[in-house]
MITOR-316461 format. One record per residue (C-alpha): residue number from 1; residue in three letters; y, z, x. Coordinates in nm, 2 decimals, padded with zeros to 4 digits. Example, Ala and Ser with C-alpha at 12.3 -4.5 7.8 and 13.67 -1.06 7.14 Angstrom:
2
(r 1,"Ala",(-00.45,00.78,01.23)) (r 2,"Ser",(-00.11,00.71,01.37)) 
//
This chain:
205
(r 1,"Unk",(-00.01,-00.01,00.01)) (r 2,"Unk",(00.22,00.09,00.27)) (r 3,"Unk",(00.17,-00.24,00.45)) (r 4,"Unk",(00.24,-00.42,00.14)) (r 5,"Unk",(00.59,-00.24,00.09)) (r 6,"Unk",(00.68,-00.31,00.45)) (r 7,"Unk",(00.59,-00.70,00.40)) (r 8,"Unk",(00.81,-00.71,00.09)) (r 9,"Unk",(01.09,-00.56,00.26)) (r 10,"Unk",(01.06,-00.79,00.55)) (r 11,"Unk",(01.04,-01.10,00.33)) (r 12,"Unk",(01.35,-01.01,00.12)) (r 13,"Unk",(01.56,-00.94,00.44)) (r 14,"Unk",(01.50,-01.27,00.61)) (r 15,"Unk",(01.83,-01.48,00.63)) (r 16,"Unk",(01.84,-01.73,00.37)) (r 17,"Unk",(01.87,-02.10,00.49)) (r 18,"Unk",(02.20,-02.22,00.42)) (r 19,"Unk",(02.22,-02.52,00.19)) (r 20,"Unk",(02.40,-02.81,00.36)) (r 21,"Unk",(02.63,-03.01,00.13)) (r 22,"Unk",(02.83,-03.21,00.38)) (r 23,"Unk",(02.95,-03.26,00.74)) (r 24,"Unk",(03.26,-03.24,00.95)) (r 25,"Unk",(03.38,-03.59,01.03)) (r 26,"Unk",(03.70,-03.49,01.19)) (r 27,"Unk",(03.85,-03.16,01.33)) (r 28,"Unk",(04.18,-03.11,01.50)) (r 29,"Unk",(04.31,-02.77,01.66)) (r 30,"Unk",(04.16,-02.44,01.55)) (r 31,"Unk",(03.93,-02.47,01.26)) (r 32,"Unk",(03.67,-02.19,01.18)) (r 33,"Unk",(03.43,-02.12,00.89)) (r 34,"Unk",(03.30,-01.78,00.75)) (r 35,"Unk",(02.93,-01.81,00.66)) (r 36,"Unk",(02.73,-01.50,00.55)) (r 37,"Unk",(02.98,-01.28,00.71)) (r 38,"Unk",(02.99,-01.46,01.06)) (r 39,"Unk",(03.28,-01.67,01.20)) (r 40,"Unk",(03.21,-01.97,01.38)) (r 41,"Unk",(03.45,-02.24,01.53)) (r 42,"Unk",(03.41,-02.56,01.34)) (r 43,"Unk",(03.36,-02.89,01.51)) (r 44,"Unk",(03.31,-03.26,01.44)) (r 45,"Unk",(02.95,-03.32,01.35)) (r 46,"Unk",(02.88,-02.97,01.22)) (r 47,"Unk",(02.72,-02.93,00.88)) (r 48,"Unk",(02.89,-02.75,00.59)) (r 49,"Unk",(02.71,-02.56,00.36)) (r 50,"Unk",(02.74,-02.41,00.02)) (r 51,"Unk",(02.98,-02.10,00.00)) (r 52,"Unk",(03.14,-02.17,00.34)) (r 53,"Unk",(03.49,-02.06,00.38)) (r 54,"Unk",(03.68,-02.30,00.59)) (r 55,"Unk",(04.01,-02.18,00.76)) (r 56,"Unk",(04.26,-02.35,00.96)) (r 57,"Unk",(04.54,-02.26,01.21)) (r 58,"Unk",(04.90,-02.38,01.16)) (r 59,"Unk",(04.87,-02.73,01.32)) (r 60,"Unk",(04.50,-02.78,01.24)) (r 61,"Unk",(04.34,-03.04,01.02)) (r 62,"Unk",(03.96,-03.08,00.91)) (r 63,"Unk",(03.79,-03.36,00.72)) (r 64,"Unk",(03.47,-03.30,00.53)) (r 65,"Unk",(03.25,-03.55,00.41)) (r 66,"Unk",(03.03,-03.43,00.12)) (r 67,"Unk",(02.68,-03.54,00.03)) (r 68,"Unk",(02.81,-03.75,-00.26)) (r 69,"Unk",(03.06,-03.92,-00.07)) (r 70,"Unk",(03.38,-03.73,-00.16)) (r 71,"Unk",(03.61,-03.67,00.13)) (r 72,"Unk",(03.82,-03.34,00.14)) (r 73,"Unk",(04.10,-03.31,00.40)) (r 74,"Unk",(04.21,-02.95,00.46)) (r 75,"Unk",(04.56,-02.89,00.61)) (r 76,"Unk",(04.71,-02.64,00.84)) (r 77,"Unk",(04.73,-02.27,00.76)) (r 78,"Unk",(04.49,-02.32,00.48)) (r 79,"Unk",(04.16,-02.15,00.35)) (r 80,"Unk",(03.92,-02.33,00.13)) (r 81,"Unk",(03.60,-02.20,-00.01)) (r 82,"Unk",(03.32,-02.43,-00.11)) (r 83,"Unk",(03.21,-02.19,-00.39)) (r 84,"Unk",(02.97,-02.43,-00.58)) (r 85,"Unk",(02.84,-02.78,-00.51)) (r 86,"Unk",(02.55,-02.92,-00.70)) (r 87,"Unk",(02.49,-03.29,-00.65)) (r 88,"Unk",(02.18,-03.51,-00.68)) (r 89,"Unk",(02.20,-03.88,-00.72)) (r 90,"Unk",(01.96,-03.87,-01.01)) (r 91,"Unk",(02.12,-03.60,-01.20)) (r 92,"Unk",(02.35,-03.62,-01.49)) (r 93,"Unk",(02.46,-03.25,-01.46)) (r 94,"Unk",(02.65,-03.24,-01.12)) (r 95,"Unk",(02.90,-03.00,-01.08)) (r 96,"Unk",(03.13,-02.85,-00.81)) (r 97,"Unk",(03.40,-02.58,-00.76)) (r 98,"Unk",(03.62,-02.51,-00.49)) (r 99,"Unk",(03.86,-02.23,-00.42)) (r 100,"Unk",(04.20,-02.28,-00.24)) (r 101,"Unk",(04.31,-01.94,-00.13)) (r 102,"Unk",(04.61,-02.08,00.06)) (r 103,"Unk",(04.75,-02.39,00.20)) (r 104,"Unk",(04.69,-02.76,00.11)) (r 105,"Unk",(04.41,-03.00,00.08)) (r 106,"Unk",(04.36,-03.37,-00.03)) (r 107,"Unk",(04.05,-03.48,-00.23)) (r 108,"Unk",(03.92,-03.83,-00.28)) (r 109,"Unk",(03.62,-03.78,-00.51)) (r 110,"Unk",(03.29,-03.94,-00.48)) (r 111,"Unk",(02.98,-03.99,-00.70)) (r 112,"Unk",(02.98,-03.63,-00.82)) (r 113,"Unk",(03.24,-03.72,-01.09)) (r 114,"Unk",(03.06,-04.03,-01.20)) (r 115,"Unk",(02.91,-03.90,-01.52)) (r 116,"Unk",(03.00,-03.88,-01.88)) (r 117,"Unk",(03.15,-03.52,-01.85)) (r 118,"Unk",(03.25,-03.44,-01.48)) (r 119,"Unk",(03.24,-03.07,-01.37)) (r 120,"Unk",(03.45,-03.04,-01.09)) (r 121,"Unk",(03.74,-02.80,-01.05)) (r 122,"Unk",(03.96,-02.63,-00.79)) (r 123,"Unk",(04.06,-02.28,-00.86)) (r 124,"Unk",(04.39,-02.14,-00.69)) (r 125,"Unk",(04.59,-01.82,-00.71)) (r 126,"Unk",(04.82,-02.01,-00.96)) (r 127,"Unk",(04.56,-02.20,-01.18)) (r 128,"Unk",(04.29,-02.44,-01.20)) (r 129,"Unk",(04.27,-02.79,-01.12)) (r 130,"Unk",(04.03,-02.99,-01.34)) (r 131,"Unk",(03.90,-03.32,-01.18)) (r 132,"Unk",(03.76,-03.63,-01.34)) (r 133,"Unk",(03.72,-03.85,-01.04)) (r 134,"Unk",(04.05,-03.97,-00.84)) (r 135,"Unk",(04.26,-03.90,-00.52)) (r 136,"Unk",(04.50,-03.62,-00.53)) (r 137,"Unk",(04.66,-03.36,-00.34)) (r 138,"Unk",(04.72,-02.99,-00.42)) (r 139,"Unk",(04.86,-02.70,-00.24)) (r 140,"Unk",(05.17,-02.48,-00.17)) (r 141,"Unk",(05.47,-02.65,-00.03)) (r 142,"Unk",(05.68,-02.34,-00.10)) (r 143,"Unk",(05.55,-01.98,-00.10)) (r 144,"Unk",(05.37,-01.88,-00.44)) (r 145,"Unk",(05.46,-02.22,-00.62)) (r 146,"Unk",(05.15,-02.45,-00.66)) (r 147,"Unk",(05.22,-02.83,-00.66)) (r 148,"Unk",(04.96,-03.08,-00.76)) (r 149,"Unk",(05.00,-03.46,-00.74)) (r 150,"Unk",(04.80,-03.76,-00.84)) (r 151,"Unk",(04.79,-04.01,-00.56)) (r 152,"Unk",(04.55,-04.29,-00.67)) (r 153,"Unk",(04.29,-04.35,-00.93)) (r 154,"Unk",(04.25,-04.40,-01.29)) (r 155,"Unk",(04.15,-04.08,-01.41)) (r 156,"Unk",(04.35,-03.78,-01.53)) (r 157,"Unk",(04.39,-03.45,-01.37)) (r 158,"Unk",(04.42,-03.14,-01.57)) (r 159,"Unk",(04.61,-02.83,-01.44)) (r 160,"Unk",(04.59,-02.51,-01.63)) (r 161,"Unk",(04.62,-02.14,-01.61)) (r 162,"Unk",(04.62,-01.87,-01.88)) (r 163,"Unk",(04.97,-01.97,-02.01)) (r 164,"Unk",(04.91,-02.34,-02.05)) (r 165,"Unk",(04.77,-02.69,-01.97)) (r 166,"Unk",(04.91,-03.03,-01.87)) (r 167,"Unk",(04.74,-03.36,-01.78)) (r 168,"Unk",(04.86,-03.59,-01.50)) (r 169,"Unk",(04.78,-03.94,-01.61)) (r 170,"Unk",(04.98,-04.17,-01.37)) (r 171,"Unk",(04.97,-04.19,-00.98)) (r 172,"Unk",(05.29,-04.06,-00.82)) (r 173,"Unk",(05.34,-03.79,-01.09)) (r 174,"Unk",(05.29,-03.42,-01.00)) (r 175,"Unk",(05.31,-03.08,-01.16)) (r 176,"Unk",(05.45,-02.76,-01.04)) (r 177,"Unk",(05.34,-02.42,-01.13)) (r 178,"Unk",(05.59,-02.13,-01.07)) (r 179,"Unk",(05.45,-01.77,-01.03)) (r 180,"Unk",(05.39,-01.62,-01.38)) (r 181,"Unk",(05.46,-01.97,-01.56)) (r 182,"Unk",(05.26,-02.22,-01.73)) (r 183,"Unk",(05.22,-02.56,-01.55)) (r 184,"Unk",(05.55,-02.76,-01.58)) (r 185,"Unk",(05.54,-03.10,-01.75)) (r 186,"Unk",(05.44,-03.39,-01.51)) (r 187,"Unk",(05.71,-03.58,-01.35)) (r 188,"Unk",(05.73,-03.85,-01.08)) (r 189,"Unk",(05.78,-03.71,-00.74)) (r 190,"Unk",(06.04,-03.85,-00.50)) (r 191,"Unk",(05.94,-04.00,-00.18)) (r 192,"Unk",(06.06,-03.71,00.03)) (r 193,"Unk",(05.86,-03.48,-00.17)) (r 194,"Unk",(05.54,-03.71,-00.16)) (r 195,"Unk",(05.59,-03.75,00.22)) (r 196,"Unk",(05.61,-03.38,00.27)) (r 197,"Unk",(05.28,-03.32,00.09)) (r 198,"Unk",(05.09,-03.59,00.26)) (r 199,"Unk",(05.20,-03.46,00.60)) (r 200,"Unk",(05.04,-03.15,00.54)) (r 201,"Unk",(04.70,-03.30,00.56)) (r 202,"Unk",(04.79,-03.60,00.77)) (r 203,"Unk",(04.58,-03.64,01.10)) (r 204,"Unk",(04.75,-03.69,01.44)) (r 205,"Unk",(04.80,-04.08,01.54)) 
//
């Protein structure tokens, strides 16, 4: 009986193999991940796994290519958590959820949204971005103020929090969420603001 108990404890304390869901295709500057409580420097060619937390230094950038072909670029001074990512080419119930803790990112979606009812979202401290398949940017250009802009694609973005919800339907239009406020109505961004946003995730030439 004692031997069985020891075996049971041993089996349930073995480290769980991380589920690989993508790969690092580019990394500039100091980029690290937190996996199962351990911090590791992230480099090109490294796999990324479910529930990894990716953190970048001020001038750093990292590009992740997910197993469905989605491309996620994380800007400097950012933290992005891959909270959930369930994808199979044969499935019609794929889903994903990311968490932007701080900073900025750009997301070009892949096959994971090509189903009748896409289940892809990005949670932020200011609200949630619901994604149906597109190229968009999200982040904090100013302290505490969330901005989201549709860069390209024919599918709409939803930006919502407990106080309201809006849809972004046209490329070049964006939404601002001030602290404690519902998302503002979408409006076309000027070139200066668009440039400022894209620069937060641009890779060095």
